[in-house]
C-alpha positions as CSV (number, residue, x, y, z in Angstrom):
1,M,73.1,99.1,87.4
2,S,71.0,99.8,90.4
3,G,71.5,99.5,94.2
4,D,70.0,100.1,97.6
5,A,71.2,101.9,100.6
6,A,73.5,99.0,101.7
7,G,75.4,99.2,98.5
8,R,73.9,95.9,97.2
9,A,73.7,95.7,93.5
10,D,70.5,94.2,92.1
11,S,72.1,93.6,88.8
12,I,74.6,94.9,86.3
13,D,73.3,95.5,82.8
14,S,74.9,94.4,79.6
15,S,75.9,98.0,78.6
16,T,77.9,98.3,81.8
17,V,79.7,95.0,81.0
18,R,80.5,96.2,77.5
19,K,81.7,99.5,78.8
20,V,84.1,97.8,81.3
21,A,85.2,95.4,78.6
22,G,85.9,98.4,76.3
23,L,88.0,100.1,79.0
24,A,90.1,96.9,79.1
25,N,90.3,96.8,75.3
26,L,88.3,93.5,75.2
27,V,85.8,92.6,72.6
28,L,83.1,90.2,74.0
29,T,80.6,88.0,72.3
30,D,77.0,88.2,73.4
31,E,77.5,84.9,75.3
32,E,80.5,86.4,77.1
33,V,78.6,89.5,78.0
34,S,75.8,87.4,79.5
35,Y,78.3,85.3,81.4
36,Y,80.1,88.3,82.9
37,Q,76.8,90.1,83.6
38,R,75.7,87.2,85.8
39,H,79.0,86.8,87.5
40,L,79.8,90.5,88.1
41,S,76.3,90.9,89.6
42,R,77.0,88.1,92.0
43,I,80.3,89.7,93.0
44,L,78.7,93.1,93.6
45,D,75.9,91.4,95.6
46,Y,78.5,89.7,97.8
47,V,80.4,92.9,98.3
48,G,77.1,94.6,99.3
49,E,76.6,91.8,101.8
50,L,80.0,92.4,103.3
51,A,79.4,96.1,103.5
52,S,76.3,95.5,105.5
53,I,78.1,93.5,108.2
54,P,78.7,95.7,111.3
55,R,82.3,96.0,112.3
56,Q,83.3,95.4,115.9
57,D,85.0,98.8,116.0
58,E,82.2,100.7,114.4
59,G,82.5,104.3,115.2
60,E,85.7,103.8,117.4
61,S,88.3,104.3,114.8
62,D,89.0,105.1,111.1
63,P,89.0,101.9,109.0
64,T,92.5,102.6,107.9
65,T,93.8,102.9,111.5
66,L,96.5,100.3,112.4
67,A,96.6,98.4,115.6
68,F,100.2,99.6,116.0
69,A,102.1,102.7,115.0
70,L,104.4,102.3,112.0
71,Q,107.9,103.6,112.6
72,P,110.1,104.4,109.7
73,Q,112.8,101.8,109.3
74,E,115.9,103.7,108.6
75,R,119.3,102.2,107.8
76,P,122.6,103.9,107.1
77,D,123.2,104.6,103.4
78,Q,126.2,102.4,102.7
79,T,127.7,101.3,99.5
80,Q,128.0,97.6,99.1
81,P,129.4,95.5,96.3
82,S,126.8,94.6,93.7
83,L,126.1,91.1,92.4
84,D,128.6,89.7,89.9
85,P,126.9,89.9,86.4
86,E,127.7,86.2,85.7
87,V,126.0,85.1,88.9
88,A,123.0,87.3,88.2
89,L,122.6,85.9,84.7
90,V,123.2,82.3,85.5
91,N,119.5,81.4,85.2
92,A,118.5,83.9,82.5
93,A,116.7,82.5,79.4
94,K,118.6,84.9,77.1
95,T,121.4,87.3,77.7
96,S,123.3,89.9,75.7
97,G,126.7,90.6,77.1
98,T,126.2,91.3,80.8
99,T,122.5,92.1,80.6
100,F,119.2,90.2,80.5
101,Q,117.6,90.0,77.0
102,V,113.8,90.1,77.2
103,P,111.1,90.0,74.5
104,R,109.8,93.4,73.3
105,I,106.4,94.2,74.7
106,I,105.9,97.7,73.4
107,D,106.0,98.5,69.7
């Protein structure tokens, strides 16, 4: 992948697409690599265009500065009655006693 000073990507190569796919544990066909190569290049080009647009506050503030100061919202630490298990489980697809039963996602 190459780019100029404005951060604009000229193109993304197929090896970069395959590397990103590998990081996501995806196996892509040559057709899919070509598809994602075109589309990712267009996305990076667009991001480069956005980066080249001058901001109104250029040089006046840090980009993460907020227009207003955030104040911590504190509340007293009070115990409250919890939700009745039967009420909490009323719309559950599966239950086991007083708990939700969900499919296993980790072997």
